[in-house]
C-alpha positions in Angstrom: -11.2 -23.4 114.9 -10.5 -22.8 118.6 -8.9 -26.2 119.0 -12.4 -27.7 118.2 -14.0 -29.7 115.4 -17.4 -28.6 114.2 -19.8 -30.6 111.9 -22.7 -29.1 110.0 -25.5 -31.3 108.6 -26.6 -30.4 105.1 -30.1 -31.8 104.3 -30.1 -33.2 100.8 -32.1 -31.1 98.3 -33.1 -28.6 101.0 -31.1 -25.5 100.2 -30.4 -23.3 103.2 -31.4 -26.0 105.8 -28.3 -26.3 108.0 -28.0 -27.9 111.4 -25.1 -27.9 113.8 -24.6 -31.6 114.2 -21.7 -31.8 116.7 -18.8 -30.0 118.2 -15.9 -31.4 120.2 -12.7 -30.3 121.8 -9.5 -31.7 120.3 -7.4 -30.4 123.1 -7.1 -32.2 126.4 -7.3 -29.2 128.9 -8.3 -25.6 128.8 -4.8 -24.8 130.1 -3.0 -26.6 127.2 -0.5 -24.4 125.4 -1.2 -25.9 122.0 -1.8 -24.4 118.6 -3.8 -26.4 116.0 -2.8 -25.9 112.5 -3.9 -28.6 110.0 -6.8 -30.9 109.4 -6.9 -33.7 106.9 -9.8 -36.1 106.2 -9.7 -39.7 104.9 -13.1 -41.4 104.7 -14.6 -41.0 108.2 -11.2 -40.3 109.8 -10.1 -36.8 110.7 -6.4 -36.1 111.5 -5.6 -32.9 113.3 -2.0 -31.7 113.6 -0.6 -29.0 115.8 2.2 -28.1 118.1 2.2 -28.4 121.9 4.6 -26.1 123.7 3.8 -28.0 126.9 5.1 -31.2 125.5 7.6 -29.7 123.0 6.1 -32.0 120.5 3.9 -32.2 117.4 0.5 -33.3 118.5 -1.4 -35.7 116.1 -5.1 -36.5 116.9 -7.2 -39.0 115.2 -11.0 -38.6 115.4 -13.7 -40.7 113.6 -17.2 -39.4 112.7 -20.3 -41.2 111.7 -23.0 -40.5 109.0 -24.9 -38.2 111.3 -21.8 -36.0 111.9 -21.2 -37.2 115.4 -17.6 -37.3 116.5 -16.0 -40.2 118.3 -13.2 -40.4 120.8 -10.2 -38.2 120.3 -6.9 -40.2 120.3 -3.9 -37.9 120.7 -0.2 -38.8 120.2 2.9 -36.7 120.6 6.1 -36.7 118.6 9.2 -34.9 119.9 9.8 -31.8 117.8 10.8 -28.2 117.7 8.2 -25.8 116.4 8.5 -24.9 112.8 5.0 -24.3 111.6 4.4 -21.2 109.5 2.1 -19.7 107.0 4.3 -20.9 104.1 4.6 -24.6 104.9 2.7 -27.7 106.0 3.6 -30.6 108.2 1.3 -33.4 107.2 -0.2 -35.1 104.2 -2.3 -38.2 103.4 -1.3 -40.4 100.5 -3.7 -43.4 100.1 -4.0 -45.0 103.5 -0.8 -43.4 104.8 -0.6 -40.3 107.1 2.8 -38.5 106.7 4.1 -36.0 109.1 7.5 -34.3 109.2 9.3 -33.1 112.4 12.5 -31.3 113.2 14.8 -31.2 116.3 17.4 -28.5 116.3 20.9 -29.7 117.2 22.8 -26.4 117.3 22.8 -26.2 121.1 24.0 -29.8 121.3 26.7 -29.3 118.6 28.1 -26.1 119.9 27.2 -25.9 123.6 27.3 -29.5 124.6 23.7 -29.7 125.8 22.3 -33.2 126.5 20.4 -34.8 123.7 17.0 -36.3 124.5 16.1 -39.1 122.0 12.8 -38.2 120.2 9.8 -40.3 121.4 6.2 -40.9 120.4 3.8 -40.8 123.2 0.1 -41.7 123.6 -1.9 -39.3 125.7 -4.4 -41.0 128.0 -7.2 -39.1 129.6 -6.9 -41.4 132.6 -3.7 -39.6 133.6 -3.8 -36.6 135.9 -1.8 -33.7 134.4 0.9 -33.8 137.0 1.3 -37.6 136.6 1.5 -37.3 132.8 4.2 -34.7 132.9 6.5 -36.8 135.0 9.0 -39.0 133.2 8.1 -42.1 135.3 4.5 -42.0 134.0 5.3 -41.5 130.4 4.3 -44.5 128.3 6.4 -43.7 125.3 8.6 -45.4 122.8 11.5 -44.1 120.7 10.2 -42.3 117.6 13.0 -44.0 115.6 15.8 -46.4 116.2 19.5 -45.4 115.8 19.7 -47.3 112.4 16.7 -45.3 111.2 18.9 -42.1 111.2 21.0 -41.6 108.1 24.3 -39.9 108.8 25.0 -36.4 107.3 26.3 -36.3 103.7 27.5 -32.7 104.0 28.6 -30.3 106.7 26.0 -27.9 108.2 26.4 -24.7 110.1 23.1 -25.2 111.9 22.4 -29.0 112.0 18.8 -30.2 112.3 17.5 -33.7 112.8 14.8 -33.9 110.1 12.4 -36.8 110.5 9.6 -38.2 108.3 7.0 -40.4 110.1 4.6 -42.5 108.0 1.5 -44.0 109.8 -0.9 -46.6 108.4 -4.4 -45.1 109.0 -5.9 -48.6 108.7 -3.8 -49.8 111.6 -4.5 -46.9 114.0 -5.6 -48.1 117.4 -6.3 -46.3 120.7 -2.8 -47.0 121.9 -0.7 -46.9 118.7 -0.5 -44.8 115.5 1.3 -47.7 113.7 4.1 -45.5 112.5 7.6 -45.9 111.0 10.1 -43.0 111.1 13.1 -42.2 108.9 15.5 -39.4 109.8 18.6 -37.6 108.7 20.7 -34.6 109.7 20.9 -31.6 107.4 20.7 -27.8 107.2 18.2 -25.7 109.1 16.1 -24.1 106.4 13.9 -26.6 104.6 10.9 -27.0 102.3 8.7 -30.1 102.2 6.9 -31.6 99.2 5.0 -34.9 98.8 4.2 -36.7 95.6 2.4 -40.0 95.2 5.4 -42.2 95.8 8.0 -40.0 97.6 8.3 -37.2 100.1 11.0 -34.6 99.4 12.8 -32.4 101.9 15.0 -29.7 100.4 17.3 -28.4 103.1 20.1 -25.8 103.2 21.7 -23.8 106.0 19.7 -20.7 107.1 19.2 -18.3 104.2 20.9 -15.5 106.2 24.1 -17.6 106.5 25.2 -17.3 102.9 28.3 -15.2 102.8 31.5 -15.2 100.8 34.5 -13.1 99.6 34.4 -14.0 96.0 33.2 -11.5 93.5 31.8 -14.2 91.2 28.0 -14.4 91.3 26.1 -17.7 90.9 24.3 -16.1 87.9 27.7 -15.8 86.2 28.4 -19.4 87.2 25.3 -20.6 85.5 26.2 -18.7 82.3 29.7 -20.3 82.1 29.8 -23.8 83.3 33.3 -24.4 82.0 35.2 -21.8 84.1 33.0 -21.3 87.1 32.1 -24.8 88.3 34.6 -24.6 91.1 33.2 -21.3 92.2 29.6 -22.5 92.3 30.9 -25.4 94.4 32.3 -22.9 96.9 28.8 -21.7 97.8 27.1 -23.6 100.6 25.3 -26.4 98.8 22.0 -27.8 100.0 20.6 -31.3 99.9 17.4 -32.8 98.5 16.5 -35.9 100.4 13.9 -38.2 98.7 12.1 -40.6 101.1 10.2 -43.5 99.6 6.9 -43.5 101.5 6.5 -47.3 101.2 9.7 -48.3 103.0 11.4 -45.2 104.3 14.5 -45.6 102.1 16.4 -42.3 101.5 18.2 -41.2 98.4 19.8 -37.8 98.1 21.0 -35.2 95.5 23.1 -32.1 96.1 21.3 -28.9 95.2 22.0 -25.1 95.2 19.7 -22.4 96.4 16.2 -23.0 97.7 12.6 -23.1 96.5 10.3 -20.4 97.9 7.7 -22.9 99.2 6.1 -26.2 98.4 4.4 -24.7 95.4 7.9 -24.3 93.8 8.3 -28.0 93.5 6.6 -30.7 91.3 6.9 -34.1 89.7 6.4 -33.7 85.9 4.6 -36.2 83.6 7.8 -38.3 83.2 8.2 -38.6 87.0 11.1 -36.2 87.1 11.5 -33.8 90.1 11.5 -30.1 89.0 11.7 -26.9 91.1 12.0 -23.2 90.7 14.9 -22.2 93.0 16.3 -18.9 94.1 20.1 -19.0 93.8 22.2 -17.6 96.6 24.6 -14.7 96.3 28.2 -15.2 97.4 28.9 -11.5 97.9 26.3 -10.5 100.5 24.1 -11.8 103.2 20.4 -12.7 102.8 20.4 -12.0 99.1 19.7 -14.0 96.0 21.2 -13.8 92.5 18.7 -15.2 90.2 16.2 -18.0 89.5 16.7 -21.3 87.9 14.4 -24.2 86.8 16.0 -27.3 88.4 15.5 -30.6 86.8 16.7 -33.7 88.7 16.3 -37.0 86.8 16.2 -40.4 88.6 19.9 -41.0 88.2 20.7 -37.8 90.2 19.4 -39.5 93.4 21.3 -42.2 95.1 23.1 -43.4 98.2 26.4 -42.1 96.9 26.3 -38.4 96.7 26.8 -36.7 93.3 27.8 -33.1 93.0 25.3 -30.8 91.5 25.5 -30.6 87.7 25.4 -27.3 85.9 23.2 -28.9 83.2 20.4 -29.4 85.8 20.0 -25.6 86.2 18.2 -23.7 83.6 18.3 -19.9 84.1 14.9 -18.2 84.3 13.9 -14.5 83.9 14.4 -12.7 87.2 13.8 -9.3 88.6 16.2 -7.9 91.3 14.6 -7.4 94.7 11.2 -8.7 93.7 9.4 -11.5 95.4 7.5 -14.1 93.3 4.4 -16.2 93.4 4.9 -19.6 91.7 2.7 -22.6 90.8 3.2 -25.7 88.8 0.3 -27.2 86.8 1.0 -30.4 84.9 3.9 -29.6 82.6 3.6 -25.9 83.0 5.2 -23.5 85.5 3.9 -20.0 86.0 5.5 -17.4 88.2 4.9 -13.7 88.7 6.4 -10.7 90.3 4.7 -10.4 93.7 3.7 -7.6 96.1 2.2 -7.6 99.5 -1.6 -7.4 99.9 -1.2 -4.1 101.7 0.7 -2.4 98.9 -2.2 -1.2 96.9 -2.2 2.5 95.7 -3.8 4.7 98.4 -4.0 8.0 96.6 -6.5 8.7 93.8 -3.9 9.2 91.0 -1.4 6.6 92.2 -0.9 3.4 90.2 0.9 0.1 90.8 3.1 -1.2 88.0 1.8 -4.3 86.4 3.5 -7.6 87.4 5.8 -9.3 85.0 4.6 -12.9 84.5 6.5 -15.9 83.1 5.0 -19.1 81.6 7.4 -22.0 81.3 6.9 -25.4 79.5 8.5 -28.3 81.3 8.1 -30.7 78.5 10.4 -28.9 76.0 13.3 -26.4 76.0 11.2 -23.6 74.4 12.0 -20.2 75.6 9.9 -18.9 78.6 6.9 -16.7 77.5 7.0 -13.4 79.3 3.7 -11.6 79.8 2.6 -8.5 81.7 -0.4 -9.0 84.0 -3.2 -6.4 84.0 -2.2 -5.5 87.6 0.3 -6.4 90.2 0.0 -9.9 91.7 -0.7 -10.8 95.3 -2.2 -14.3 94.5 -1.4 -16.9 91.8 -3.5 -20.1 91.8 -4.2 -23.0 89.5 -7.9 -23.3 88.5 -8.6 -26.5 86.6 -6.3 -26.3 83.6 -5.7 -22.5 83.9 -4.6 -19.9 86.4 -6.1 -17.1 88.4 -4.2 -14.1 89.5 -5.4 -11.3 91.8 -4.0 -7.9 92.5 -4.4 -4.1 92.2 -3.8 -1.4 89.6 -5.3 1.5 91.5 -7.2 2.2 94.7 -10.6 1.3 93.3 -10.7 -2.4 94.3 -9.3 -5.8 93.7 -8.7 -7.1 90.1 -9.0 -10.8 89.2 -7.6 -12.2 86.0 -7.9 -15.5 84.1 -4.6 -16.7 82.5 -5.1 -19.3 79.7 -2.0 -21.5 79.1 -3.5 -23.5 76.2 -1.6 -22.7 73.0 -0.1 -19.2 73.2 -0.5 -18.1 76.9 -2.6 -15.0 77.4 -4.7 -13.1 79.9 -8.2 -13.7 78.6 -10.4 -11.9 81.1 -10.1 -9.4 84.0 -12.8 -8.1 86.3 -12.8 -5.6 89.2 -14.4 -6.1 92.6 -15.2 -2.4 93.4 -14.0 -1.2 96.8 -13.0 -4.7 97.9 -9.6 -5.8 99.2 -8.4 -9.4 99.4 -7.9 -10.2 103.1 -6.1 -13.6 103.3 -3.1 -14.8 101.5 -3.1 -18.5 102.4 -3.5 -20.9 99.6 -6.6 -22.6 101.0 -8.4 -19.2 101.2 -9.0 -19.6 97.5 -11.4 -22.3 96.2 -13.1 -23.1 92.9 -15.4 -25.6 91.0 -14.9 -26.4 87.3 -17.9 -27.9 85.4 -17.7 -30.2 82.4 -18.3 -27.4 79.9 -15.3 -25.4 81.2 -17.4 -22.9 83.2 -16.3 -22.4 86.8 -17.2 -20.8 90.1 -14.5 -19.3 92.3 -14.2 -17.2 95.4 -11.8 -15.3 97.7 -12.1 -13.7 101.1 -12.3 -9.9 100.9 -13.0 -6.9 103.2 -14.3 -3.4 102.4 -12.0 -1.6 104.8 -8.6 -1.2 103.0 -6.7 -1.0 106.3 -7.8 -4.6 107.0 -6.7 -6.1 103.8 -3.3 -7.3 105.1 -4.6 -9.9 107.5 -2.0 -10.5 110.0 -2.2 -13.7 112.0 -3.3 -11.9 115.2 -6.3 -10.3 113.4 -9.0 -13.0 113.7 -12.0 -11.0 112.4 -13.9 -12.7 109.7 -14.1 -11.7 106.0 -16.8 -11.8 103.5 -16.4 -14.1 100.5 -16.5 -12.6 97.0 -17.8 -15.1 94.4 -17.2 -15.0 90.7 -18.2 -17.1 87.7 -16.3 -18.0 84.5 -18.3 -18.9 81.5 -17.3 -21.5 78.8 -15.6 -18.7 76.8 -13.3 -18.0 79.8 -15.0 -14.6 80.6 -15.2 -13.7 84.3 -18.2 -12.1 86.0 -18.9 -10.9 89.5 -21.6 -12.7 91.4 -21.6 -10.9 94.7 -20.7 -11.7 98.3 -21.7 -14.0 101.1 -21.0 -13.6 104.8 -21.0 -10.5 107.0 -22.4 -8.7 108.8 -20.6 -11.1 111.1 -22.6 -12.9 113.7 -21.3 -12.7 117.3 -20.3 -15.8 119.3 -23.1 -17.2 121.3 -23.1 -16.0 124.9 -22.5 -19.5 126.2 -19.6 -20.1 123.9 -16.0 -19.5 124.9 -12.7 -20.1 123.1 -10.0 -21.6 125.4 -7.2 -22.9 123.2 -5.7 -22.0 119.9 -7.8 -18.8 119.7 -5.9 -17.0 117.0 -6.6 -18.0 113.4 -3.1 -18.5 112.1 -4.4 -20.1 108.9 -7.5 -17.9 108.5 -11.1 -18.3 109.3 -12.9 -17.4 106.0 -13.0 -19.2 102.7 -15.4 -20.4 99.9 -16.7 -24.0 99.9 -18.1 -25.8 96.9 -19.6 -29.3 97.7 -22.5 -31.5 96.6 -23.4 -28.9 94.0 -23.9 -26.2 96.6 -22.1 -23.0 97.5 -21.1 -22.0 101.0 -19.0 -19.3 102.7 -17.2 -19.8 105.9 -17.1 -16.4 107.4 -15.6 -16.4 110.9 -17.9 -18.5 113.1 -20.7 -18.8 110.6 -21.3 -20.9 107.5 -23.5 -19.2 105.0 -25.2 -20.9 102.0 -25.9 -19.1 98.8 -27.8 -19.7 95.6 -26.9 -18.3 92.2 -29.9 -16.8 90.2 -29.7 -14.5 87.2 -26.0 -13.9 87.6 -26.1 -13.0 91.3 -25.5 -14.9 94.5 -27.9 -14.5 97.4 -28.0 -15.9 100.9 -30.5 -18.7 101.6 -29.4 -19.8 105.0 -26.7 -19.7 107.7 -25.6 -21.5 110.8 -23.6 -20.1 113.8 -21.0 -22.7 114.8 -20.9 -21.4 118.3 -24.6 -21.8 119.0 -26.0 -24.3 121.5 -25.8 -27.9 120.5 -29.2 -29.4 121.1 -29.9 -26.5 123.4 -26.8 -27.0 125.6 -23.0 -27.1 125.4 -21.4 -30.3 124.3 -20.3 -32.7 127.1 -16.7 -31.9 127.8 -17.0 -28.2 126.9 -16.4 -26.1 130.0 -18.5 -23.2 128.8 
């Protein structure tokens, strides 16, 4: 939070005993125009990624910490990029000892207006520089982010060309002066989704979703239904490209694709190592519209240096509902997707009711027909939990409903509970968390609020939420445990946020670790214990309180 890292010491076997161990600024100056979005942890290394508008670059910071929770030196690096962070994507991943970050540089102004192109660089920030010296070109100790031969030429035309790059850094080789990175890049369409498996990183790119236009009256849905007559018509639609980058050596293979997945949760690698995705298919008759869903299956032979046209056999039509958004998740060899509504769209009047969400369960391992179900409520969240799924939503104005979807054997909703007068407040994937025990029982939690007008948590609303906890027994029955967090503690009088002070990615979530249960609620971490089917608070710590009685060295407040 706030461009800072916080560490809290949990004393073993001492429930409720929490101590603020350390706090450190990741940012270099209180005047920095930087937003911090992602934090990954490997061993005792923390990698924080954000976007610096000052530098027009992605900022990657490496921080080590010791067993007492003390943070070491912050080593920050900058990679030339245009801002593309949003609530629906991510920029970085860790696979083994490799840190992977994607960047984009828009080429539209260069392509159409003749602007000068500045080659992307990677730059180490040194705290020895003065701000004015650092900003001058003469003082920049940078190197090219990539070489010319690291950039693959376009394999198809693009209306809005973008230089997409994938940088892989060896975390065992990181030093104060070098991230130890290798970058591969290519030029493709503007809209993209990013997915990382164990061996490959995938970037699915198309031109902007709003650029799909055409004069033909033939719809892509019709094309899918008749692959003999309409293959030329489907080729007329603006195709996209799926670039597959091998993490080990940066080699790129590509496959032509149509449409686009909604987000990273709409892509997976199945048990046979085959790429699969749930893709919206674009319309050729109107702008910013889609004409159906298809399960896309791309085998190894579809990828290569020589581009192959998309094959009709790779697109399996899926049940679809006009003008309805979806939530989608892959789990093993199963895909589940459901008709989706916004968190704010719950019934407000006493006698109003939302229609239940249509839900589809698809087996990836065979060609059996998709199983269509009706959820007990509409759907605002769909998450995997162990080997099953959790869906949340509303049916009326009396509070949030939470359902357990079992996909073993014949798929079915096996349990639904209500959280009276509570409304889910954060839609981010990491706002949901769970723990599954060996007997199949589980604990789970989501952030909620009691004021219905606060349930659609916009990014500029940084107030904390409480965490609603639930239990699932071995028979898959859900039960309400209660809430942790709130009333919210205020920030300490000596504490002041200076940078990245809006919680784009939320500030409240459940935490399960070391057999203990916690709630992050704004600036406080609250510990709970479960006794006789209820959770109760046993301790809390304010992250903004004095550290050893005084602000940390380097904090200006």
